[in-house]
FIBATOR-866441 format. One record per atom (N, C-alpha, C): residue in one letter; chain; atom name; x, z, y. Coordinates in nm, 4 decimals, decimal comma, padded with zeros to 6 digits. Example, Ala and Ser with C-alpha at 12.3 -4.5 7.8 and 13.67 -1.06 7.14 Angstrom:
<marmi rest="a" kette="A" atom="N" c1="01,3190" c3="00,7800" c2="-00,5690"/>
<marmi rest="a" kette="A" atom="CA" c1="01,2300" c3="00,7800" c2="-00,4500"/>
<marmi rest="a" kette="A" atom="C" c1="01,3200" c3="00,7800" c2="-00,3300"/>
<marmi rest="s" kette="A" atom="N" c1="01,2850" c3="00,7080" c2="-00,2250"/>
<marmi rest="s" kette="A" atom="CA" c1="01,3670" c3="00,7140" c2="-00,1060"/>
<marmi rest="s" kette="A" atom="C" c1="01,2900" c3="00,7870" c2="00,0030"/>
This chain:
<marmi rest="m" kette="A" atom="N" c1="-00,1773" c3="04,3311" c2="-05,0930"/>
<marmi rest="m" kette="A" atom="CA" c1="-00,0790" c3="04,3710" c2="-04,9932"/>
<marmi rest="m" kette="A" atom="C" c1="00,0377" c3="04,4413" c2="-05,0628"/>
<marmi rest="l" kette="A" atom="N" c1="00,1552" c3="04,4067" c2="-05,0234"/>
<marmi rest="l" kette="A" atom="CA" c1="00,2736" c3="04,4658" c2="-05,0829"/>
<marmi rest="l" kette="A" atom="C" c1="00,3066" c3="04,6032" c2="-05,0268"/>
<marmi rest="g" kette="A" atom="N" c1="00,2842" c3="04,6190" c2="-04,9014"/>
<marmi rest="g" kette="A" atom="CA" c1="00,3261" c3="04,7422" c2="-04,8377"/>
<marmi rest="g" kette="A" atom="C" c1="00,4732" c3="04,7354" c2="-04,8016"/>
<marmi rest="r" kette="A" atom="N" c1="00,5193" c3="04,8342" c2="-04,7316"/>
<marmi rest="r" kette="A" atom="CA" c1="00,6574" c3="04,8353" c2="-04,6847"/>
<marmi rest="r" kette="A" atom="C" c1="00,7568" c3="04,8400" c2="-04,8010"/>
<marmi rest="a" kette="A" atom="N" c1="00,7311" c3="04,9239" c2="-04,8992"/>
<marmi rest="a" kette="A" atom="CA" c1="00,8231" c3="04,9366" c2="-05,0121"/>
<marmi rest="a" kette="A" atom="C" c1="00,8279" c3="04,8069" c2="-05,0929"/>
<marmi rest="g" kette="A" atom="N" c1="00,7149" c3="04,7409" c2="-05,1119"/>
<marmi rest="g" kette="A" atom="CA" c1="00,7114" c3="04,6153" c2="-05,1861"/>
<marmi rest="g" kette="A" atom="C" c1="00,7866" c3="04,5043" c2="-05,1145"/>
<marmi rest="v" kette="A" atom="N" c1="00,7745" c3="04,5014" c2="-04,9848"/>
<marmi rest="v" kette="A" atom="CA" c1="00,8467" c3="04,4009" c2="-04,9066"/>
<marmi rest="v" kette="A" atom="C" c1="00,9968" c3="04,4253" c2="-04,9164"/>
<marmi rest="r" kette="A" atom="N" c1="01,0373" c3="04,5495" c2="-04,9113"/>
<marmi rest="r" kette="A" atom="CA" c1="01,1813" c3="04,5807" c2="-04,9169"/>
<marmi rest="r" kette="A" atom="C" c1="01,2401" c3="04,5511" c2="-05,0550"/>
<marmi rest="r" kette="A" atom="N" c1="01,1586" c3="04,5543" c2="-05,1597"/>
<marmi rest="r" kette="A" atom="CA" c1="01,2073" c3="04,5231" c2="-05,2943"/>
<marmi rest="r" kette="A" atom="C" c1="01,2299" c3="04,3737" c2="-05,3156"/>
<marmi rest="q" kette="A" atom="N" c1="01,1694" c3="04,2913" c2="-05,2330"/>
<marmi rest="q" kette="A" atom="CA" c1="01,1836" c3="04,1462" c2="-05,2488"/>
<marmi rest="q" kette="A" atom="C" c1="01,3261" c3="04,1019" c2="-05,2167"/>
<marmi rest="d" kette="A" atom="N" c1="01,3689" c3="03,9959" c2="-05,2841"/>
<marmi rest="d" kette="A" atom="CA" c1="01,4983" c3="03,9359" c2="-05,2545"/>
<marmi rest="d" kette="A" atom="C" c1="01,4854" c3="03,8576" c2="-05,1235"/>
<marmi rest="f" kette="A" atom="N" c1="01,5792" c3="03,8761" c2="-05,0323"/>
<marmi rest="f" kette="A" atom="CA" c1="01,5692" c3="03,8107" c2="-04,9023"/>
<marmi rest="f" kette="A" atom="C" c1="01,5896" c3="03,6594" c2="-04,9126"/>
<marmi rest="r" kette="A" atom="N" c1="01,6419" c3="03,6108" c2="-05,0236"/>
<marmi rest="r" kette="A" atom="CA" c1="01,6623" c3="03,4674" c2="-05,0415"/>
<marmi rest="r" kette="A" atom="C" c1="01,5461" c3="03,4000" c2="-05,1132"/>
<marmi rest="s" kette="A" atom="N" c1="01,4453" c3="03,4751" c2="-05,1539"/>
<marmi rest="s" kette="A" atom="CA" c1="01,3333" c3="03,4176" c2="-05,2284"/>
<marmi rest="s" kette="A" atom="C" c1="01,2442" c3="03,3357" c2="-05,1348"/>
<marmi rest="c" kette="A" atom="N" c1="01,1700" c3="03,2441" c2="-05,1950"/>
<marmi rest="c" kette="A" atom="CA" c1="01,0765" c3="03,1624" c2="-05,1183"/>
<marmi rest="c" kette="A" atom="C" c1="00,9507" c3="03,1428" c2="-05,2026"/>
<marmi rest="p" kette="A" atom="N" c1="00,8415" c3="03,1009" c2="-05,1419"/>
<marmi rest="p" kette="A" atom="CA" c1="00,7170" c3="03,0834" c2="-05,2169"/>
<marmi rest="p" kette="A" atom="C" c1="00,7303" c3="02,9756" c2="-05,3248"/>
<marmi rest="n" kette="A" atom="N" c1="00,6569" c3="02,9934" c2="-05,4345"/>
<marmi rest="n" kette="A" atom="CA" c1="00,6572" c3="02,8956" c2="-05,5431"/>
<marmi rest="n" kette="A" atom="C" c1="00,5512" c3="02,7888" c2="-05,5249"/>
<marmi rest="t" kette="A" atom="N" c1="00,4544" c3="02,8119" c2="-05,4367"/>
<marmi rest="t" kette="A" atom="CA" c1="00,3456" c3="02,7173" c2="-05,4155"/>
<marmi rest="t" kette="A" atom="C" c1="00,3498" c3="02,6669" c2="-05,2720"/>
<marmi rest="w" kette="A" atom="N" c1="00,2797" c3="02,5563" c2="-05,2494"/>
<marmi rest="w" kette="A" atom="CA" c1="00,2723" c3="02,4963" c2="-05,1171"/>
<marmi rest="w" kette="A" atom="C" c1="00,1282" c3="02,5016" c2="-05,0696"/>
<marmi rest="e" kette="A" atom="N" c1="00,1066" c3="02,5400" c2="-04,9465"/>
<marmi rest="e" kette="A" atom="CA" c1="-00,0276" c3="02,5481" c2="-04,8914"/>
<marmi rest="e" kette="A" atom="C" c1="-00,0355" c3="02,4593" c2="-04,7684"/>
<marmi rest="p" kette="A" atom="N" c1="-00,1310" c3="02,3664" c2="-04,7626"/>
<marmi rest="p" kette="A" atom="CA" c1="-00,1423" c3="02,2819" c2="-04,6437"/>
<marmi rest="p" kette="A" atom="C" c1="-00,1804" c3="02,3666" c2="-04,5225"/>
<marmi rest="r" kette="A" atom="N" c1="-00,1154" c3="02,3430" c2="-04,4119"/>
<marmi rest="r" kette="A" atom="CA" c1="-00,1395" c3="02,4224" c2="-04,2920"/>
<marmi rest="r" kette="A" atom="C" c1="-00,2442" c3="02,3617" c2="-04,1998"/>
<marmi rest="r" kette="A" atom="N" c1="-00,2357" c3="02,2305" c2="-04,1792"/>
<marmi rest="r" kette="A" atom="CA" c1="-00,3278" c3="02,1650" c2="-04,0867"/>
<marmi rest="r" kette="A" atom="C" c1="-00,3744" c3="02,0335" c2="-04,1463"/>
<marmi rest="k" kette="A" atom="N" c1="-00,4915" c3="01,9918" c2="-04,1027"/>
<marmi rest="k" kette="A" atom="CA" c1="-00,5414" c3="01,8612" c2="-04,1437"/>
<marmi rest="k" kette="A" atom="C" c1="-00,5170" c3="01,7583" c2="-04,0344"/>
<marmi rest="l" kette="A" atom="N" c1="-00,5144" c3="01,7995" c2="-03,9103"/>
<marmi rest="l" kette="A" atom="CA" c1="-00,4910" c3="01,7101" c2="-03,7983"/>
<marmi rest="l" kette="A" atom="C" c1="-00,3589" c3="01,7456" c2="-03,7310"/>
<marmi rest="r" kette="A" atom="N" c1="-00,2899" c3="01,6437" c2="-03,6817"/>
<marmi rest="r" kette="A" atom="CA" c1="-00,1716" c3="01,6714" c2="-03,6008"/>
<marmi rest="r" kette="A" atom="C" c1="-00,2203" c3="01,7062" c2="-03,4611"/>
<marmi rest="p" kette="A" atom="N" c1="-00,1759" c3="01,8147" c2="-03,4051"/>
<marmi rest="p" kette="A" atom="CA" c1="-00,2298" c3="01,8588" c2="-03,2758"/>
<marmi rest="p" kette="A" atom="C" c1="-00,1672" c3="01,7878" c2="-03,1561"/>
<marmi rest="t" kette="A" atom="N" c1="-00,1547" c3="01,6554" c2="-03,1610"/>
<marmi rest="t" kette="A" atom="CA" c1="-00,0993" c3="01,5848" c2="-03,0466"/>
<marmi rest="t" kette="A" atom="C" c1="-00,2007" c3="01,5727" c2="-02,9346"/>
<marmi rest="i" kette="A" atom="N" c1="-00,3281" c3="01,5598" c2="-02,9701"/>
<marmi rest="i" kette="A" atom="CA" c1="-00,4333" c3="01,5477" c2="-02,8694"/>
<marmi rest="i" kette="A" atom="C" c1="-00,5485" c3="01,6386" c2="-02,9103"/>
<marmi rest="a" kette="A" atom="N" c1="-00,5849" c3="01,7263" c2="-02,8197"/>
<marmi rest="a" kette="A" atom="CA" c1="-00,6960" c3="01,8169" c2="-02,8459"/>
<marmi rest="a" kette="A" atom="C" c1="-00,8018" c3="01,7976" c2="-02,7378"/>
<marmi rest="a" kette="A" atom="N" c1="-00,9259" c3="01,7916" c2="-02,7785"/>
<marmi rest="a" kette="A" atom="CA" c1="-01,0362" c3="01,7797" c2="-02,6833"/>
<marmi rest="a" kette="A" atom="C" c1="-01,1626" c3="01,8338" c2="-02,7494"/>
<marmi rest="r" kette="A" atom="N" c1="-01,2455" c3="01,8953" c2="-02,6704"/>
<marmi rest="r" kette="A" atom="CA" c1="-01,3724" c3="01,9450" c2="-02,7239"/>
<marmi rest="r" kette="A" atom="C" c1="-01,4683" c3="01,8287" c2="-02,7501"/>
<marmi rest="n" kette="A" atom="N" c1="-01,4635" c3="01,7299" c2="-02,6623"/>
<marmi rest="n" kette="A" atom="CA" c1="-01,5506" c3="01,6143" c2="-02,6742"/>
<marmi rest="n" kette="A" atom="C" c1="-01,4866" c3="01,5135" c2="-02,7687"/>
<marmi rest="r" kette="A" atom="N" c1="-01,5596" c3="01,4745" c2="-02,8711"/>
<marmi rest="r" kette="A" atom="CA" c1="-01,5055" c3="01,3823" c2="-02,9719"/>
<marmi rest="r" kette="A" atom="C" c1="-01,4658" c3="01,2491" c2="-02,9100"/>
<marmi rest="w" kette="A" atom="N" c1="-01,5473" c3="01,1967" c2="-02,8179"/>
<marmi rest="w" kette="A" atom="CA" c1="-01,5205" c3="01,0648" c2="-02,7600"/>
<marmi rest="w" kette="A" atom="C" c1="-01,4027" c3="01,0701" c2="-02,6640"/>
<marmi rest="a" kette="A" atom="N" c1="-01,3833" c3="01,1811" c2="-02,5973"/>
<marmi rest="a" kette="A" atom="CA" c1="-01,2648" c3="01,1949" c2="-02,5123"/>
<marmi rest="a" kette="A" atom="C" c1="-01,1387" c3="01,1939" c2="-02,5977"/>
<marmi rest="r" kette="A" atom="N" c1="-01,1454" c3="01,2563" c2="-02,7132"/>
<marmi rest="r" kette="A" atom="CA" c1="-01,0311" c3="01,2578" c2="-02,8047"/>
<marmi rest="r" kette="A" atom="C" c1="-01,0037" c3="01,1184" c2="-02,8601"/>
<marmi rest="v" kette="A" atom="N" c1="-01,1098" c3="01,0474" c2="-02,8985"/>
<marmi rest="v" kette="A" atom="CA" c1="-01,0932" c3="00,9108" c2="-02,9505"/>
<marmi rest="v" kette="A" atom="C" c1="-01,0313" c3="00,8211" c2="-02,8438"/>
<marmi rest="e" kette="A" atom="N" c1="-01,0775" c3="00,8336" c2="-02,7198"/>
<marmi rest="e" kette="A" atom="CA" c1="-01,0229" c3="00,7537" c2="-02,6108"/>
<marmi rest="e" kette="A" atom="C" c1="-00,8759" c3="00,7863" c2="-02,5866"/>
<marmi rest="a" kette="A" atom="N" c1="-00,8408" c3="00,9131" c2="-02,5899"/>
<marmi rest="a" kette="A" atom="CA" c1="-00,7014" c3="00,9527" c2="-02,5710"/>
<marmi rest="a" kette="A" atom="C" c1="-00,6137" c3="00,9012" c2="-02,6849"/>
<marmi rest="l" kette="A" atom="N" c1="-00,6640" c3="00,9040" c2="-02,8069"/>
<marmi rest="l" kette="A" atom="CA" c1="-00,5887" c3="00,8498" c2="-02,9202"/>
<marmi rest="l" kette="A" atom="C" c1="-00,5685" c3="00,6991" c2="-02,9062"/>
<marmi rest="q" kette="A" atom="N" c1="-00,6690" c3="00,6291" c2="-02,8563"/>
<marmi rest="q" kette="A" atom="CA" c1="-00,6560" c3="00,4849" c2="-02,8352"/>
<marmi rest="q" kette="A" atom="C" c1="-00,5534" c3="00,4545" c2="-02,7269"/>
<marmi rest="r" kette="A" atom="N" c1="-00,5536" c3="00,5324" c2="-02,6182"/>
<marmi rest="r" kette="A" atom="CA" c1="-00,4533" c3="00,5133" c2="-02,5123"/>
<marmi rest="r" kette="A" atom="C" c1="-00,3133" c3="00,5393" c2="-02,5650"/>
<marmi rest="n" kette="A" atom="N" c1="-00,3004" c3="00,6432" c2="-02,6473"/>
<marmi rest="n" kette="A" atom="CA" c1="-00,1702" c3="00,6759" c2="-02,7055"/>
<marmi rest="n" kette="A" atom="C" c1="-00,1218" c3="00,5633" c2="-02,7971"/>
<marmi rest="r" kette="A" atom="N" c1="-00,2114" c3="00,5082" c2="-02,8760"/>
<marmi rest="r" kette="A" atom="CA" c1="-00,1762" c3="00,3993" c2="-02,9670"/>
<marmi rest="r" kette="A" atom="C" c1="-00,1354" c3="00,2738" c2="-02,8888"/>
<marmi rest="a" kette="A" atom="N" c1="-00,2068" c3="00,2444" c2="-02,7800"/>
<marmi rest="a" kette="A" atom="CA" c1="-00,1729" c3="00,1284" c2="-02,6963"/>
<marmi rest="a" kette="A" atom="C" c1="-00,0349" c3="00,1469" c2="-02,6331"/>
<marmi rest="f" kette="A" atom="N" c1="-00,0038" c3="00,2698" c2="-02,5893"/>
<marmi rest="f" kette="A" atom="CA" c1="00,1279" c3="00,2977" c2="-02,5322"/>
<marmi rest="f" kette="A" atom="C" c1="00,2361" c3="00,2767" c2="-02,6373"/>
<marmi rest="q" kette="A" atom="N" c1="00,2152" c3="00,3294" c2="-02,7567"/>
<marmi rest="q" kette="A" atom="CA" c1="00,3148" c3="00,3154" c2="-02,8631"/>
<marmi rest="q" kette="A" atom="C" c1="00,3378" c3="00,1693" c2="-02,9000"/>
<marmi rest="d" kette="A" atom="N" c1="00,2297" c3="00,0910" c2="-02,9068"/>
<marmi rest="d" kette="A" atom="CA" c1="00,2433" c3="-00,0505" c2="-02,9399"/>
<marmi rest="d" kette="A" atom="C" c1="00,3207" c3="-00,1247" c2="-02,8313"/>
<marmi rest="a" kette="A" atom="N" c1="00,2876" c3="-00,0997" c2="-02,7041"/>
<marmi rest="a" kette="A" atom="CA" c1="00,3573" c3="-00,1658" c2="-02,5938"/>
<marmi rest="a" kette="A" atom="C" c1="00,5039" c3="-00,1234" c2="-02,5894"/>
<marmi rest="y" kette="A" atom="N" c1="00,5311" c3="00,0030" c2="-02,6149"/>
<marmi rest="y" kette="A" atom="CA" c1="00,6685" c3="00,0523" c2="-02,6153"/>
<marmi rest="y" kette="A" atom="C" c1="00,7485" c3="-00,0145" c2="-02,7273"/>
<marmi rest="r" kette="A" atom="N" c1="00,6885" c3="-00,0259" c2="-02,8457"/>
<marmi rest="r" kette="A" atom="CA" c1="00,7581" c3="-00,0867" c2="-02,9596"/>
<marmi rest="r" kette="A" atom="C" c1="00,7933" c3="-00,2322" c2="-02,9315"/>
<marmi rest="v" kette="A" atom="N" c1="00,6993" c3="-00,3069" c2="-02,8722"/>
<marmi rest="v" kette="A" atom="CA" c1="00,7253" c3="-00,4475" c2="-02,8391"/>
<marmi rest="v" kette="A" atom="C" c1="00,8384" c3="-00,4574" c2="-02,7377"/>
<marmi rest="a" kette="A" atom="N" c1="00,8342" c3="-00,3752" c2="-02,6336"/>
<marmi rest="a" kette="A" atom="CA" c1="00,9382" c3="-00,3783" c2="-02,5306"/>
<marmi rest="a" kette="A" atom="C" c1="01,0737" c3="-00,3376" c2="-02,5883"/>
<marmi rest="l" kette="A" atom="N" c1="01,0755" c3="-00,2393" c2="-02,6747"/>
<marmi rest="l" kette="A" atom="CA" c1="01,2019" c3="-00,1945" c2="-02,7334"/>
<marmi rest="l" kette="A" atom="C" c1="01,2637" c3="-00,3049" c2="-02,8198"/>
<marmi rest="l" kette="A" atom="N" c1="01,1813" c3="-00,3733" c2="-02,8987"/>
<marmi rest="l" kette="A" atom="CA" c1="01,2328" c3="-00,4819" c2="-02,9814"/>
<marmi rest="l" kette="A" atom="C" c1="01,2875" c3="-00,5954" c2="-02,8950"/>
<marmi rest="q" kette="A" atom="N" c1="01,2195" c3="-00,6258" c2="-02,7836"/>
<marmi rest="q" kette="A" atom="CA" c1="01,2705" c3="-00,7277" c2="-02,6921"/>
<marmi rest="q" kette="A" atom="C" c1="01,4043" c3="-00,6848" c2="-02,6333"/>
<marmi rest="w" kette="A" atom="N" c1="01,4126" c3="-00,5602" c2="-02,5911"/>
<marmi rest="w" kette="A" atom="CA" c1="01,5349" c3="-00,5098" c2="-02,5288"/>
<marmi rest="w" kette="A" atom="C" c1="01,6502" c3="-00,5096" c2="-02,6285"/>
<marmi rest="l" kette="A" atom="N" c1="01,6234" c3="-00,4711" c2="-02,7523"/>
<marmi rest="l" kette="A" atom="CA" c1="01,7280" c3="-00,4705" c2="-02,8549"/>
<marmi rest="l" kette="A" atom="C" c1="01,7747" c3="-00,6118" c2="-02,8883"/>
<marmi rest="a" kette="A" atom="N" c1="01,6866" c3="-00,7104" c2="-02,8701"/>
<marmi rest="a" kette="A" atom="CA" c1="01,7230" c3="-00,8498" c2="-02,8951"/>
<marmi rest="a" kette="A" atom="C" c1="01,7995" c3="-00,9102" c2="-02,7774"/>
<marmi rest="g" kette="A" atom="N" c1="01,8163" c3="-00,8338" c2="-02,6700"/>
<marmi rest="g" kette="A" atom="CA" c1="01,8904" c3="-00,8830" c2="-02,5544"/>
<marmi rest="g" kette="A" atom="C" c1="01,8039" c3="-00,9520" c2="-02,4512"/>
<marmi rest="l" kette="A" atom="N" c1="01,6734" c3="-00,9468" c2="-02,4673"/>
<marmi rest="l" kette="A" atom="CA" c1="01,5814" c3="-01,0087" c2="-02,3729"/>
<marmi rest="l" kette="A" atom="C" c1="01,5387" c3="-00,9062" c2="-02,2684"/>
<marmi rest="p" kette="A" atom="N" c1="01,4984" c3="-00,9528" c2="-02,1496"/>
<marmi rest="p" kette="A" atom="CA" c1="01,4477" c3="-00,8564" c2="-02,0505"/>
<marmi rest="p" kette="A" atom="C" c1="01,3182" c3="-00,7926" c2="-02,1021"/>
<marmi rest="a" kette="A" atom="N" c1="01,3047" c3="-00,6649" c2="-02,0835"/>
<marmi rest="a" kette="A" atom="CA" c1="01,1901" c3="-00,5921" c2="-02,1382"/>
<marmi rest="a" kette="A" atom="C" c1="01,1199" c3="-00,5136" c2="-02,0286"/>
<marmi rest="v" kette="A" atom="N" c1="00,9874" c3="-00,5147" c2="-02,0345"/>
<marmi rest="v" kette="A" atom="CA" c1="00,9054" c3="-00,4353" c2="-01,9432"/>
<marmi rest="v" kette="A" atom="C" c1="00,8407" c3="-00,3249" c2="-02,0257"/>
<marmi rest="f" kette="A" atom="N" c1="00,8855" c3="-00,2023" c2="-02,0036"/>
<marmi rest="f" kette="A" atom="CA" c1="00,8335" c3="-00,0875" c2="-02,0776"/>
<marmi rest="f" kette="A" atom="C" c1="00,7088" c3="-00,0341" c2="-02,0084"/>
<marmi rest="p" kette="A" atom="N" c1="00,6165" c3="00,0252" c2="-02,0834"/>
<marmi rest="p" kette="A" atom="CA" c1="00,4933" c3="00,0777" c2="-02,0226"/>
<marmi rest="p" kette="A" atom="C" c1="00,5214" c3="00,1979" c2="-01,9328"/>
<marmi rest="a" kette="A" atom="N" c1="00,4308" c3="00,2193" c2="-01,8394"/>
<marmi rest="a" kette="A" atom="CA" c1="00,4424" c3="00,3348" c2="-01,7502"/>
<marmi rest="a" kette="A" atom="C" c1="00,4424" c3="00,4618" c2="-01,8344"/>
<marmi rest="g" kette="A" atom="N" c1="00,5259" c3="00,5557" c2="-01,7978"/>
<marmi rest="g" kette="A" atom="CA" c1="00,5379" c3="00,6796" c2="-01,8728"/>
<marmi rest="g" kette="A" atom="C" c1="00,6615" c3="00,6832" c2="-01,9597"/>
<marmi rest="t" kette="A" atom="N" c1="00,7387" c3="00,5738" c2="-01,9607"/>
<marmi rest="t" kette="A" atom="CA" c1="00,8624" c3="00,5693" c2="-02,0381"/>
<marmi rest="t" kette="A" atom="C" c1="00,9734" c3="00,6272" c2="-01,9520"/>
<marmi rest="y" kette="A" atom="N" c1="01,0333" c3="00,7355" c2="-01,9973"/>
<marmi rest="y" kette="A" atom="CA" c1="01,1385" c3="00,7994" c2="-01,9197"/>
<marmi rest="y" kette="A" atom="C" c1="01,2747" c3="00,7864" c2="-01,9862"/>
<marmi rest="k" kette="A" atom="N" c1="01,2769" c3="00,7749" c2="-02,1163"/>
<marmi rest="k" kette="A" atom="CA" c1="01,4030" c3="00,7733" c2="-02,1886"/>
<marmi rest="k" kette="A" atom="C" c1="01,4869" c3="00,6495" c2="-02,1562"/>
<marmi rest="m" kette="A" atom="N" c1="01,4222" c3="00,5372" c2="-02,1326"/>
<marmi rest="m" kette="A" atom="CA" c1="01,4936" c3="00,4122" c2="-02,1101"/>
<marmi rest="m" kette="A" atom="C" c1="01,5252" c3="00,3869" c2="-01,9637"/>
<marmi rest="r" kette="A" atom="N" c1="01,4816" c3="00,4741" c2="-01,8753"/>
<marmi rest="r" kette="A" atom="CA" c1="01,5023" c3="00,4559" c2="-01,7318"/>
<marmi rest="r" kette="A" atom="C" c1="01,6516" c3="00,4512" c2="-01,6999"/>
<marmi rest="g" kette="A" atom="N" c1="01,6909" c3="00,3515" c2="-01,6214"/>
<marmi rest="g" kette="A" atom="CA" c1="01,8296" c3="00,3403" c2="-01,5788"/>
<marmi rest="g" kette="A" atom="C" c1="01,9172" c3="00,2592" c2="-01,6713"/>
<marmi rest="k" kette="A" atom="N" c1="01,8649" c3="00,2122" c2="-01,7813"/>
<marmi rest="k" kette="A" atom="CA" c1="01,9454" c3="00,1311" c2="-01,8722"/>
<marmi rest="k" kette="A" atom="C" c1="01,9400" c3="-00,0147" c2="-01,8259"/>
<marmi rest="p" kette="A" atom="N" c1="02,0466" c3="-00,0900" c2="-01,8487"/>
<marmi rest="p" kette="A" atom="CA" c1="02,0487" c3="-00,2287" c2="-01,8025"/>
<marmi rest="p" kette="A" atom="C" c1="01,9455" c3="-00,3147" c2="-01,8744"/>
<marmi rest="g" kette="A" atom="N" c1="01,8764" c3="-00,3999" c2="-01,7969"/>
<marmi rest="g" kette="A" atom="CA" c1="01,7771" c3="-00,4903" c2="-01,8534"/>
<marmi rest="g" kette="A" atom="C" c1="01,6425" c3="-00,4270" c2="-01,8776"/>
<marmi rest="v" kette="A" atom="N" c1="01,6213" c3="-00,3059" c2="-01,8283"/>
<marmi rest="v" kette="A" atom="CA" c1="01,4951" c3="-00,2351" c2="-01,8519"/>
<marmi rest="v" kette="A" atom="C" c1="01,4165" c3="-00,2261" c2="-01,7213"/>
<marmi rest="v" kette="A" atom="N" c1="01,2916" c3="-00,2669" c2="-01,7289"/>
<marmi rest="v" kette="A" atom="CA" c1="01,1978" c3="-00,2523" c2="-01,6159"/>
<marmi rest="v" kette="A" atom="C" c1="01,0818" c3="-00,1689" c2="-01,6673"/>
<marmi rest="i" kette="A" atom="N" c1="01,0382" c3="-00,0730" c2="-01,5861"/>
<marmi rest="i" kette="A" atom="CA" c1="00,9270" c3="00,0139" c2="-01,6260"/>
<marmi rest="i" kette="A" atom="C" c1="00,8078" c3="-00,0155" c2="-01,5355"/>
<marmi rest="q" kette="A" atom="N" c1="00,6927" c3="-00,0423" c2="-01,5961"/>
<marmi rest="q" kette="A" atom="CA" c1="00,5709" c3="-00,0686" c2="-01,5194"/>
<marmi rest="q" kette="A" atom="C" c1="00,5359" c3="00,0515" c2="-01,4337"/>
<marmi rest="e" kette="A" atom="N" c1="00,4725" c3="00,0214" c2="-01,3230"/>
<marmi rest="e" kette="A" atom="CA" c1="00,4278" c3="00,1313" c2="-01,2365"/>
<marmi rest="e" kette="A" atom="C" c1="00,2795" c3="00,1430" c2="-01,2356"/>
């Protein structure tokens, strides 16, 4: 421990010389039950895949049907969102 005096002696522009990993998992989905988490990750992956396909179609000028839960593309021409 540095203490108050040690902290005040430090240069305010200094930064750590080493890197420490903070997390092993990205906290996008948390669940106590392992299978509930796996299922949620699979649903998330299916949404991302469907969104990517629809976005590529829309960028190519084709009519695109985006998955339910897409809010960013709402109201743009040629975009239909599943219900």
